[in-house]
C-alpha positions as CSV (number, residue, x, y, z in Angstrom):
1,M,-14.4,14.9,0.3
2,I,-16.9,14.0,-2.5
3,K,-15.0,10.9,-3.6
4,N,-15.3,9.4,-0.1
5,K,-18.9,10.4,0.2
6,W,-19.8,8.8,-3.1
7,K,-17.9,5.6,-2.1
8,I,-19.9,5.3,1.1
9,E,-23.2,5.9,-0.8
10,M,-22.3,3.4,-3.5
11,W,-21.4,0.8,-0.8
12,F,-24.8,1.2,0.9
13,R,-26.6,1.2,-2.4
14,N,-25.0,-2.1,-3.4
15,F,-25.5,-3.6,0.0
16,S,-29.2,-2.5,0.0
17,Y,-29.7,-4.3,-3.3
18,F,-28.1,-7.4,-1.8
19,I,-30.4,-7.3,1.2
20,H,-33.4,-6.7,-1.2
21,K,-32.5,-9.8,-3.3
22,I,-32.3,-11.9,-0.1
23,D,-35.7,-10.5,1.1
24,S,-37.5,-11.1,-2.2
25,E,-35.9,-14.3,-3.5
26,F,-34.2,-16.4,-0.7
27,I,-36.3,-19.3,0.6
28,L,-35.2,-22.0,3.0
29,E,-37.7,-23.3,5.5
30,E,-38.4,-26.5,7.2
31,Y,-42.0,-27.8,7.2
32,L,-43.5,-28.9,10.5
33,E,-43.9,-32.7,11.1
34,D,-47.6,-32.6,10.6
35,Y,-47.0,-31.7,6.9
36,L,-46.1,-35.4,6.4
37,P,-48.3,-38.4,6.9
38,K,-48.1,-39.8,10.4
39,E,-46.1,-42.9,9.5
40,Y,-43.4,-40.8,7.8
41,R,-42.9,-38.1,10.5
42,P,-40.4,-39.9,12.8
43,N,-38.1,-40.8,9.9
44,F,-38.1,-37.8,7.5
45,I,-37.2,-34.1,7.3
46,C,-38.8,-31.9,4.7
47,G,-39.0,-28.3,3.7
48,K,-38.9,-25.7,0.8
49,A,-36.3,-23.7,-1.0
50,Q,-35.7,-22.5,-4.6
51,P,-36.9,-24.9,-7.4
52,S,-34.2,-27.5,-8.3
53,E,-31.8,-26.1,-5.6
54,T,-29.2,-28.3,-3.8
55,I,-29.9,-28.8,-0.1
56,Y,-27.3,-30.0,2.4
57,V,-28.6,-31.8,5.6
58,S,-26.1,-32.5,8.3
59,Y,-27.0,-34.9,11.1
60,F,-24.9,-35.1,14.3
61,I,-24.9,-36.5,17.8
62,N,-22.9,-34.5,20.4
63,Q,-21.2,-37.2,22.5
64,D,-17.6,-37.8,23.5
65,E,-16.9,-38.8,19.9
66,Q,-19.2,-36.7,17.7
67,T,-21.0,-38.6,15.0
68,V,-21.7,-36.7,11.8
69,E,-23.3,-37.5,8.5
70,Q,-24.2,-35.2,5.6
71,H,-26.8,-35.8,2.9
72,T,-27.2,-33.9,-0.4
73,V,-30.8,-33.5,-1.6
74,E,-32.2,-31.9,-4.7
75,C,-35.4,-29.8,-4.6
76,D,-38.2,-30.6,-7.0
77,K,-39.5,-28.1,-9.5
78,T,-41.8,-26.6,-6.8
79,G,-38.8,-26.2,-4.4
80,F,-39.9,-29.1,-2.1
81,F,-37.3,-31.3,-0.6
82,I,-37.4,-34.4,1.7
83,D,-34.7,-36.5,3.3
84,E,-34.7,-39.7,5.3
85,I,-33.0,-39.6,8.7
86,P,-30.2,-42.1,9.0
87,K,-31.4,-45.2,10.8
88,H,-28.4,-45.4,13.1
89,F,-29.2,-41.9,14.5
90,I,-31.5,-41.8,17.5
91,K,-33.9,-38.9,16.9
92,N,-34.3,-37.8,20.5
93,K,-30.5,-37.3,20.8
94,M,-29.9,-36.2,17.3
95,H,-29.4,-32.7,16.0
96,Y,-29.5,-31.6,12.4
97,F,-28.7,-28.6,10.3
98,I,-30.2,-27.6,6.9
99,D,-28.2,-25.5,4.5
100,S,-28.7,-24.6,0.8
101,Q,-26.4,-23.6,-2.0
102,S,-28.0,-20.1,-2.2
103,K,-27.4,-19.7,1.6
104,I,-23.7,-20.6,1.1
105,D,-23.4,-18.1,-1.8
106,I,-25.1,-15.4,0.3
107,K,-22.5,-16.0,3.1
108,E,-19.6,-15.7,0.5
109,L,-21.1,-12.4,-0.8
110,L,-21.6,-11.2,2.7
111,N,-17.9,-11.7,3.5
112,E,-17.1,-9.6,0.3
113,F,-19.4,-6.9,1.5
114,I,-17.9,-6.9,4.9
115,D,-14.3,-6.6,3.5
116,Q,-15.4,-3.8,1.1
117,G,-17.4,-2.0,3.9
118,T,-14.4,-2.2,6.3
119,A,-12.1,-0.6,3.7
120,I,-14.6,2.1,2.7
121,L,-16.3,3.0,5.9
122,N,-13.2,3.2,8.0
123,I,-12.9,6.9,7.0
124,L,-15.9,7.5,9.4
125,D,-15.5,8.0,13.1
126,L,-17.3,5.4,15.2
127,N,-20.2,7.7,16.1
128,D,-20.9,8.6,12.5
129,L,-20.6,4.9,11.5
130,E,-23.2,4.0,14.2
131,T,-25.6,6.6,12.8
132,Y,-25.2,5.3,9.3
133,F,-25.9,1.8,10.4
134,N,-28.9,2.7,12.6
135,D,-30.4,4.8,9.8
136,Y,-30.0,1.9,7.4
137,L,-31.4,-0.8,9.7
138,E,-34.5,1.4,10.2
139,T,-35.2,1.1,6.4
140,I,-35.3,-2.7,6.4
141,N,-37.7,-3.3,9.3
142,H,-40.3,-4.8,6.8
143,T,-37.9,-7.4,5.4
144,T,-37.6,-11.1,6.4
145,E,-35.9,-12.2,9.6
146,F,-33.1,-13.8,7.6
147,A,-32.5,-10.6,5.6
148,K,-32.4,-8.6,8.8
149,K,-30.0,-11.1,10.4
150,I,-27.6,-10.8,7.4
151,A,-27.7,-7.0,7.5
152,N,-27.1,-7.0,11.3
153,K,-24.2,-9.4,11.0
154,A,-22.6,-7.3,8.3
155,M,-22.8,-4.1,10.5
156,K,-21.5,-6.0,13.5
157,E,-18.5,-7.4,11.6
158,I,-17.6,-4.1,9.9
159,R,-17.8,-2.3,13.2
160,K,-15.6,-4.9,14.9
161,N,-13.1,-4.9,12.1
162,I,-12.8,-1.1,12.1
163,E,-12.5,-0.9,15.9
164,L,-9.8,-3.6,15.8
165,E,-7.9,-1.8,13.0
166,Q,-8.1,1.5,15.0
167,I,-6.7,-0.2,18.1
168,K,-3.8,-1.7,16.0
169,Q,-3.1,1.7,14.5
170,Q,-3.1,3.4,17.9
171,V,-0.7,0.8,19.3
172,S,1.5,1.2,16.2
173,Y,1.4,4.9,16.5
174,M,2.3,4.9,20.2
175,K,5.1,2.4,19.5
176,N,6.6,4.5,16.8
177,A,6.1,7.9,18.5
178,D,9.4,9.7,18.7
179,Q,10.6,13.0,20.2
180,V,9.1,14.9,17.3
181,S,5.6,13.7,18.1
182,S,5.9,14.8,21.7
183,L,6.8,18.5,20.9
184,E,4.0,20.9,21.6
185,S,4.8,22.9,18.5
186,F,4.3,19.7,16.4
187,K,1.1,18.7,18.2
188,D,-0.4,22.2,17.7
189,L,0.5,22.3,14.0
190,K,-0.8,18.8,13.4
191,H,-4.1,19.6,15.3
192,T,-4.6,22.7,13.1
193,I,-3.9,20.8,9.9
194,L,-6.5,18.2,11.0
195,K,-9.0,21.1,11.6
196,Q,-8.4,23.2,8.5
197,H,-7.6,20.6,5.8
198,R,-10.9,20.0,4.0
199,D,-10.1,16.3,3.5
200,L,-9.2,15.5,7.1
201,S,-11.2,15.1,10.3
202,L,-10.2,15.2,14.0
203,K,-12.8,12.4,14.6
204,N,-11.2,9.9,12.3
205,V,-8.4,7.7,13.6
206,D,-7.0,7.1,10.1
207,D,-6.7,10.8,9.6
208,I,-5.1,11.4,12.9
209,I,-2.4,8.8,12.1
210,I,-1.8,9.9,8.6
211,S,-1.6,13.6,9.8
212,D,1.6,12.7,11.7
213,F,3.6,12.0,8.6
214,L,1.7,14.5,6.6
215,T,2.8,17.3,9.0
216,R,6.4,16.2,8.8
217,Y,6.3,16.0,5.0
218,L,4.7,19.4,4.5
219,I,7.4,21.0,6.7
220,Y,10.1,19.1,4.6
221,K,8.6,20.3,1.3
222,E,8.2,23.9,2.4
223,K,11.7,24.0,3.8
224,Q,13.1,22.5,0.6
225,D,11.3,25.0,-1.6
226,S,12.6,27.9,0.5
227,Y,16.2,26.6,0.1
228,V,15.7,26.4,-3.7
229,K,14.2,29.9,-4.0
230,K,16.5,31.7,-1.5
231,D,19.9,30.0,-2.1
232,I,22.3,32.4,-3.9
233,S,24.5,29.6,-5.3
234,S,22.1,28.8,-8.2
235,I,24.2,28.9,-11.4
236,N,23.8,27.7,-14.9
237,K,25.3,24.4,-16.2
238,S,28.2,26.0,-18.0
239,Q,29.5,27.7,-14.9
240,Y,28.9,24.6,-12.8
241,F,30.8,22.5,-15.2
242,K,33.8,24.8,-15.0
243,K,33.6,24.7,-11.2
244,L,33.7,20.9,-11.1
245,V,36.8,20.9,-13.4
246,I,38.6,23.6,-11.4
247,E,37.9,21.8,-8.1
248,G,39.2,18.5,-9.5
249,L,35.8,16.8,-9.0
250,I,35.8,15.7,-12.7
251,R,38.4,15.5,-15.4
252,E,38.5,17.8,-18.4
253,R,38.7,15.9,-21.7
254,K,39.6,16.8,-25.2
255,S,36.0,16.3,-26.1
256,N,33.4,17.1,-23.5
257,S,30.4,16.2,-25.6
258,Q,29.7,13.0,-23.5
259,Y,29.8,15.2,-20.4
260,F,27.4,17.7,-22.0
261,E,24.9,14.9,-22.9
262,I,24.9,13.6,-19.4
263,A,24.6,17.0,-17.8
264,N,21.7,18.0,-20.1
265,S,19.8,14.8,-19.5
266,I,19.5,15.7,-15.8
267,K,17.4,18.7,-16.6
268,P,16.6,18.9,-20.3
269,S,16.6,22.3,-21.9
270,S,16.6,23.6,-25.5
271,H,19.9,25.0,-26.7
272,N,22.8,24.1,-29.0
273,N,23.9,20.4,-29.1
274,N,27.3,19.5,-27.6
275,S,27.1,22.7,-25.5
276,L,26.2,23.8,-22.0
277,N,25.6,27.4,-23.0
278,Q,22.3,28.3,-21.5
279,S,20.9,31.0,-19.2
280,D,18.5,29.0,-17.0
281,E,20.0,28.4,-13.6
282,I,19.9,25.2,-11.6
283,D,19.5,25.0,-7.9
284,Q,22.1,23.4,-5.6
285,F,20.3,20.1,-5.4
286,R,20.2,19.6,-9.2
287,Q,23.8,20.7,-9.3
288,A,24.7,17.9,-6.9
289,V,23.0,15.3,-9.1
290,I,24.7,16.6,-12.3
291,G,28.1,16.6,-10.5
292,I,27.5,13.1,-9.1
293,S,26.5,11.8,-12.6
294,L,29.6,13.2,-14.2
295,N,31.8,11.9,-11.4
296,L,30.4,8.4,-11.8
297,Y,31.0,8.6,-15.6
298,D,34.6,9.6,-14.8
299,H,34.9,6.5,-12.6
300,N,33.5,4.2,-15.2
301,D,30.8,3.3,-12.6
302,T,29.0,0.1,-13.5
303,Y,25.6,1.1,-12.0
304,F,25.7,4.4,-13.9
305,K,26.7,2.5,-17.1
306,F,23.8,0.1,-16.5
307,I,21.3,3.0,-16.2
308,R,22.7,4.6,-19.3
309,S,22.6,1.4,-21.3
310,I,18.8,1.3,-20.7
311,M,18.5,5.0,-21.4
312,K,20.4,4.6,-24.7
313,K,18.5,1.4,-25.5
314,S,21.9,-0.2,-26.0
315,S,22.1,-3.8,-27.3
316,R,25.3,-4.2,-25.2
317,K,24.4,-5.8,-21.9
318,V,25.9,-4.4,-18.7
319,N,26.2,-7.0,-16.0
320,L,25.2,-5.5,-12.6
321,T,25.7,-7.0,-9.1
322,I,24.8,-5.8,-5.6
323,D,28.5,-5.0,-5.0
324,D,28.4,-2.6,-8.0
325,I,25.4,-0.8,-6.6
326,I,27.1,-0.5,-3.2
327,K,30.3,0.8,-4.8
328,S,28.2,3.4,-6.7
329,K,26.6,4.5,-3.5
330,N,30.0,4.8,-1.8
331,N,31.3,6.9,-4.7
332,I,28.4,9.3,-4.4
333,D,29.0,9.6,-0.6
334,K,32.7,10.4,-1.3
335,F,31.7,13.1,-3.8
336,M,29.2,14.6,-1.4
337,K,31.9,14.8,1.3
338,K,34.5,16.2,-1.0
339,N,32.0,18.8,-2.3
340,K,31.0,19.6,1.3
341,L,27.4,18.8,0.7
342,I,26.7,16.3,3.6
343,S,26.9,18.9,6.3
344,N,24.6,21.3,4.6
345,N,20.9,20.6,3.9
346,E,21.7,16.8,3.9
347,L,18.1,15.6,3.8
348,F,17.3,17.6,0.6
349,Y,20.5,16.4,-1.2
350,L,19.7,12.8,-0.3
351,T,16.1,12.9,-1.5
352,T,17.1,14.7,-4.7
353,I,19.8,12.1,-5.4
354,E,17.2,9.4,-4.7
355,D,15.0,10.9,-7.5
356,T,17.7,9.7,-9.9
357,F,19.4,6.7,-8.4
358,H,16.7,5.2,-6.1
359,F,19.1,3.2,-3.9
360,T,16.8,3.5,-0.9
361,L,13.7,2.6,-2.8
362,F,15.3,-0.5,-4.3
363,T,16.6,-1.6,-1.0
364,A,13.2,-1.1,0.7
365,I,11.6,-3.2,-2.1
366,T,14.2,-5.9,-1.6
367,D,13.7,-5.9,2.1
368,L,10.0,-6.5,1.4
369,I,10.9,-9.3,-1.0
370,D,13.1,-10.8,1.7
371,K,10.1,-11.0,4.0
372,V,8.0,-12.5,1.3
373,V,10.6,-15.2,0.5
374,N,10.9,-16.1,4.2
375,V,7.2,-16.3,4.6
376,S,7.0,-18.4,1.4
377,S,9.4,-20.9,2.8
378,R,7.2,-21.3,5.8
379,I,4.1,-21.6,3.7
380,I,5.7,-24.3,1.6
381,E,6.7,-26.2,4.7
382,E,3.2,-26.0,6.2
383,A,1.4,-26.7,2.9
384,S,3.4,-29.8,2.2
385,Q,1.8,-31.4,5.2
386,Y,-1.7,-31.2,3.6
387,D,-3.4,-32.6,0.6
388,I,-2.5,-30.6,-2.5
389,L,-6.2,-29.5,-3.0
390,I,-6.4,-28.1,0.5
391,A,-3.0,-26.4,0.1
392,L,-4.1,-24.8,-3.2
393,H,-7.3,-23.6,-1.7
394,S,-5.4,-21.9,1.2
395,L,-2.8,-20.4,-1.2
396,N,-5.6,-19.0,-3.4
397,S,-7.2,-17.3,-0.4
398,L,-3.8,-15.9,0.6
399,K,-3.3,-14.6,-3.0
400,N,-6.7,-12.8,-2.8
401,E,-5.7,-11.2,0.5
402,L,-2.5,-10.0,-1.0
403,N,-4.4,-8.4,-3.8
404,T,-6.6,-6.6,-1.2
405,I,-3.4,-5.4,0.6
406,I,-1.9,-4.1,-2.7
407,D,-5.2,-2.3,-3.6
408,K,-5.1,-0.7,-0.1
409,H,-1.5,0.4,-0.7
410,E,-2.4,2.1,-4.0
411,E,-5.4,3.8,-2.3
412,N,-3.1,5.1,0.4
413,L,-0.7,6.6,-2.2
414,I,-3.6,8.2,-4.1
415,R,-5.1,9.5,-0.8
416,F,-1.8,11.0,0.3
417,E,-1.4,12.7,-3.1
418,S,-4.9,14.1,-2.7
419,L,-4.0,15.5,0.7
420,I,-1.0,17.2,-0.7
421,N,-3.1,18.8,-3.5
422,G,-5.6,19.9,-0.9
423,Y,-2.9,21.6,1.1
424,V,-1.4,23.4,-2.0
425,R,-4.8,25.0,-2.6
426,N,-5.2,26.1,1.1
427,T,-3.4,29.4,1.4
428,Q,-4.0,29.7,5.2
429,L,-2.5,26.3,5.9
430,K,0.6,27.1,3.8
431,I,1.1,30.4,5.7
432,L,0.7,28.5,9.0
433,V,3.3,25.8,8.0
434,R,5.8,28.5,6.8
435,N,5.4,30.5,10.1
436,T,5.9,27.3,12.1
437,I,9.2,26.7,10.2
438,E,10.4,30.2,11.0
439,Q,9.3,30.3,14.6
440,H,10.3,26.8,15.6
441,P,13.7,25.9,14.0
442,E,14.3,23.2,16.6
443,L,11.1,21.4,15.3
444,T,12.3,21.6,11.7
445,M,15.7,20.3,12.6
446,K,14.2,17.3,14.5
447,I,11.8,16.5,11.7
448,E,14.7,16.5,9.2
449,D,16.7,14.2,11.5
450,S,13.7,11.8,11.8
451,L,13.3,11.7,8.0
452,I,17.0,11.1,7.5
453,S,16.7,8.3,10.0
454,N,13.9,6.8,7.8
455,L,16.2,6.9,4.8
456,N,19.0,5.3,6.8
457,D,16.8,2.4,7.8
458,Y,17.3,1.2,4.2
459,N,21.0,2.0,3.7
460,I,22.0,-0.5,1.0
461,S,25.4,-1.2,2.6
462,E,24.0,-2.0,6.0
463,I,20.9,-3.9,4.7
464,Y,23.1,-6.2,2.6
465,S,25.4,-6.9,5.5
466,R,22.6,-8.6,7.4
467,E,22.9,-12.4,7.8
468,T,19.5,-12.9,6.3
469,F,20.8,-11.6,2.9
470,N,23.0,-13.6,0.6
471,N,25.9,-11.4,-0.5
472,D,26.7,-13.8,-3.4
473,Y,25.3,-12.1,-6.5
474,N,23.9,-15.4,-7.6
475,G,21.6,-15.4,-4.5
476,I,17.8,-15.2,-5.1
477,L,17.5,-11.8,-3.4
478,D,20.4,-10.3,-5.3
479,K,18.9,-11.5,-8.6
480,L,15.5,-10.2,-7.7
481,M,16.9,-6.8,-6.8
482,I,18.7,-6.6,-10.2
483,Q,15.6,-7.6,-12.0
484,V,13.5,-5.0,-10.1
485,I,16.0,-2.3,-11.0
486,N,16.1,-3.4,-14.7
487,D,12.3,-3.5,-14.9
488,F,12.0,-0.1,-13.1
489,Y,14.2,1.8,-15.6
490,K,12.7,0.1,-18.6
491,L,9.2,1.0,-17.4
492,R,10.3,4.6,-16.7
493,L,11.8,4.8,-20.2
494,K,8.6,3.6,-21.8
495,K,6.6,6.4,-20.0
496,L,8.9,9.2,-21.2
497,N,8.7,10.9,-24.6
498,S,12.5,10.7,-25.2
499,A,15.4,8.8,-23.7
500,S,17.3,12.1,-23.0
501,K,14.9,12.8,-20.2
502,L,15.4,9.6,-18.2
503,Y,16.5,11.4,-15.0
504,Y,14.0,14.1,-14.6
């Protein structure tokens, strides 16, 4: 993949420039004792660095109780520095360490390069990584010992970080392996996807791990598409509306214009206002969402009113609680059972409903917030035991690490989208996945069960019955979830051309 190739090349180019700057500009050396007059030698340390640079000299004696003293010295305009050894230190037992501000800055930059290198180079397998490193180190043989030391340290740390991450991923993968992963048909398909997908490699641990979910997802999408295309129950909205009324799933009113507005907002189409007359047919999954929306409207459902108030940009505020959301979810489940949808293609109905109502997404986000709140409480407790400046320094470091994690999360989403696009363009792979679905129905069924299980892990009714959650709608997590939902729909509304297309 050219994007990954360029990322690797850009990292090495930037790192090479960093090493070149160290080689050509960094100076920190101690002069030998004979540089000073004889009477000064026992009592002074001297050396050279950059002109006017700050030098830190640390003196210490390793005894039962270590004695340490640090001096700050400024270089003159030629870069020369000199410092007097503390009189209470005995020179033959004393040790000292010389540091400079530029050396400290180099260490900080080195850590940034290590973090960036770990994130970018982890797409390589370890053998290729070693080849890259060896080839690069060959090019800097002529540099100073300090420059070579920095380069070697970077390579060593990046290698160690990537190896550690791969071990963690392997442990996590083995821990989460289920009966789907152990099926030979699944293993064979995953192996072929790794071989034939242009953006995946059998040698890369990250690719092997992501291929597990990718394989499941591709089977899910191909199966869903086949249901949509083959199902004979696709009908237009007008016919579906009559069906809902006849079956008693919604009430017929004197004026059905409100119904029509809701139904048309699910899948916008151009036709007469206040009408459902149209020829384009809707598949069974879209039918379910339209039916559910009309049913919630019939029940004066608070969550549905809340969404519609944002969609309509209403000035009238709808107060929403977690109990309202759970009630809405329960109403949807009842509709699904009454319409006999649960037992047929359940996974695809659930994910289509999620596209509109997002119960699982919001619950997963709240679960994440729950963990952050709990961690924050622990951080506050620990930080309060230290000076505020130390605590702030630590918290700033933590915040920077969180930014790195968020960036990684976004990269993973973009990468997965890229893998899907690569699959769509690969005709051979698509045929292979479709053949696997037809030839191994037991595999498809188990994959669907495992994906339903993933959705059920964030069932809002069960999550909010946990003791760690506060069911009082004034609780912090409840407020946060309502705020998340509010912000989500407002952001979605901003991105759409018209409010009528809020749902799809």
